[in-house]
SELO-837135 format. One record per residue (C-alpha): x, y, z. Coordinates in steps of 0.2 Angstrom, whole numbers, padded with zeros to 4 digits, always signed. Example, Ala and Ser with C-alpha at 12.3 -4.5 7.8 and 13.67 -1.06 7.14 Angstrom:
<pts>
+0062-0022+0039 +0068-0005+0036 
</pts>
This chain:
<pts>
-0059+0116-0080 -0053+0123-0063 -0064+0118-0048 -0070+0127-0033 -0067+0118-0016 -0078+0119-0001 -0070+0127+0014 -0064+0112+0025 -0057+0110+0042 -0045+0096+0045 -0042+0090+0063 -0025+0082+0065 -0024+0067+0076 -0013+0053+0080 +0005+0049+0081 +0018+0046+0067 +0018+0027+0064 +0035+0018+0066 +0046+0015+0050 +0046+0033+0045 +0060+0041+0034 +0068+0058+0039 +0075+0071+0027 +0090+0080+0035 +0096+0098+0031 +0107+0108+0043 +0103+0095+0057 +0085+0097+0055 +0073+0083+0049 +0063+0092+0036 +0051+0078+0031 +0046+0062+0039 +0037+0050+0028 +0027+0034+0032 +0012+0024+0026 -0004+0023+0036 -0016+0009+0031 -0034+0012+0033 -0038-0007+0036 -0033-0020+0049 -0032-0033+0035 -0033-0036+0017 -0049-0044+0011 -0049-0052-0006 -0058-0041-0019 -0061-0027-0006 -0053-0010-0009 -0045-0001+0005 -0035+0015+0007 -0017+0018+0012 -0011+0036+0016 +0006+0043+0013 +0009+0054+0028 +0021+0068+0027 +0026+0077+0043 +0036+0094+0039 +0047+0104+0050 +0041+0121+0055 +0041+0134+0041 +0043+0121+0027 +0030+0115+0015 +0026+0102+0001 +0015+0105-0014 -0003+0100-0020 -0006+0092-0036 -0006+0109-0045 +0009+0118-0036 +0005+0135-0044 +0019+0147-0049 +0033+0136-0042 +0036+0119-0034 +0032+0101-0039 +0018+0090-0033 +0022+0074-0022 +0023+0058-0032 +0020+0040-0026 +0027+0025-0035 +0018+0009-0028 +0026-0008-0027 +0011-0020-0025 +0009-0039-0024 +0004-0047-0040 -0014-0043-0045 -0016-0028-0034 -0019-0011-0042 -0017+0007-0035 -0028+0022-0040 -0024+0040-0041 -0019+0051-0026 -0034+0059-0018 -0028+0076-0014 -0034+0086+0002 -0038+0104-0001 -0022+0114+0000 -0017+0130+0008 -0013+0146-0003 +0005+0151+0000 +0012+0168-0005 +0031+0171-0007 +0041+0187-0011 +0039+0192-0029 +0021+0189-0030 +0024+0170-0031 +0008+0160-0027 +0009+0142-0023 -0003+0129-0016 +0003+0116-0004 +0004+0109+0014 +0012+0114+0030 +0015+0104+0046 +0007+0088+0040 -0003+0080+0026 -0010+0063+0022 -0012+0059+0003 -0024+0044+0001 -0023+0031-0012 -0036+0017-0015 -0028+0000-0017 -0039-0014-0025 -0033-0032-0021 -0037-0047-0032 -0052-0058-0029 -0041-0072-0023 -0025-0071-0012 -0015-0086-0008 -0003-0078+0005 -0007-0076+0023 +0000-0058+0023 +0004-0045+0010 +0016-0030+0010 +0011-0014+0002 +0027-0004-0003 +0030+0013-0010 +0043+0026-0015 +0038+0044-0012 +0046+0059-0020 +0043+0077-0015 +0049+0095-0015 +0050+0104+0002 +0053+0122+0002 +0055+0137+0014 +0068+0150+0009 +0076+0137-0002 +0069+0121-0010 +0076+0103-0007 +0070+0088-0016 +0066+0073-0004 +0063+0055-0006 +0058+0040+0004 +0063+0023-0004 +0058+0010+0009 +0040+0014+0014 +0030-0002+0019 +0014-0008+0027 +0012-0027+0030 -0005-0033+0033 -0013-0050+0036 -0025-0057+0024 -0042-0059+0032 -0058-0050+0037 -0055-0031+0035 -0060-0018+0048 -0057+0001+0047 -0040+0006+0055 -0032+0023+0059 -0049+0032+0056 -0044+0046+0068 -0029+0050+0058 -0036+0047+0040 -0054+0054+0041 -0050+0072+0042 -0040+0071+0026 -0052+0060+0018 -0066+0073+0022 -0054+0087+0015 -0053+0079-0003 -0064+0091-0014 -0081+0084-0020 -0084+0085-0038 -0103+0088-0035 -0108+0104-0027 -0125+0109-0020 -0125+0125-0030 -0128+0131-0047 -0111+0134-0056 -0107+0140-0074 -0092+0144-0084 -0090+0158-0096 -0075+0164-0107 -0071+0182-0109 -0056+0189-0118 -0041+0183-0108 -0050+0175-0094 -0062+0162-0088 -0076+0167-0076 -0084+0155-0064 -0101+0160-0057 -0108+0151-0041 -0126+0154-0037 -0135+0148-0021 -0135+0151-0002 -0117+0148+0003 -0112+0142+0020 -0104+0156+0031 -0085+0157+0032 -0070+0160+0021 -0070+0154+0004 -0055+0150-0007 -0053+0145-0025 -0039+0133-0030 -0036+0131-0049 -0032+0115-0058 -0028+0120-0076 -0029+0107-0089 -0014+0102-0100 -0008+0116-0111 -0016+0130-0101 -0006+0143-0091 -0016+0154-0079 -0012+0170-0069 -0018+0172-0051 -0037+0169-0049 -0047+0182-0039 -0063+0178-0029 -0077+0190-0026 -0093+0187-0016 -0109+0193-0025 -0127+0195-0020 -0131+0179-0027 -0115+0169-0023 -0098+0170-0029 -0088+0176-0045 -0071+0169-0049 -0060+0177-0062 -0046+0166-0069 -0034+0176-0080 -0026+0166-0095 -0008+0168-0096 -0006+0157-0112 -0019+0150-0123 -0023+0132-0121 -0016+0119-0133 -0029+0106-0129 -0045+0103-0120 -0047+0108-0102 
</pts>
């Protein structure tokens, strides 16, 4: 089912690492892409995180895993040494973007880091390993342009691992929505809509709901309302589901 995300603040720190890739349009670099490793070294059998960092030109944005009424999410194709595996992208909470024509999308402006957990094998013979990736995205402002970075790479020694780039990565790691919430939540289905009820003492501040419909379910724009006991979210159904949520 769609999930409700806690309000989160991401403090953006650090400089763009070397080896980034630029997307050019009318002489403007629209997106710079680079890999940011979360470890100083690769330790056999010990998972670590690598972030895909996208820096966007002013007024341009890329998209979250559910892009909304338009757009496409960023994709990462990993090329890893033998025995290494990559998990799914860990998406930070996006921003809600509204375009003319009542088009609502979910995405990122300025900068985002999409983290992936890499798991190495229990034994590594090499002294260093290279983590490579191809990233593909759609970047939009008044127009949309597909982008791609083909030669992303982070080379790390094999040895005792210590955290690295924490000032850059931690805000985005903290912004990944948690599956468990300290509130009572329940879903109900009414004709043409899903209703999410959240009960409990909510932290002060603005709340936002970002839907993630299951396969075969098309929704219209959700609305959120604060109630005396918490929150109520109304998710209109545009097309009936063809499979489980």
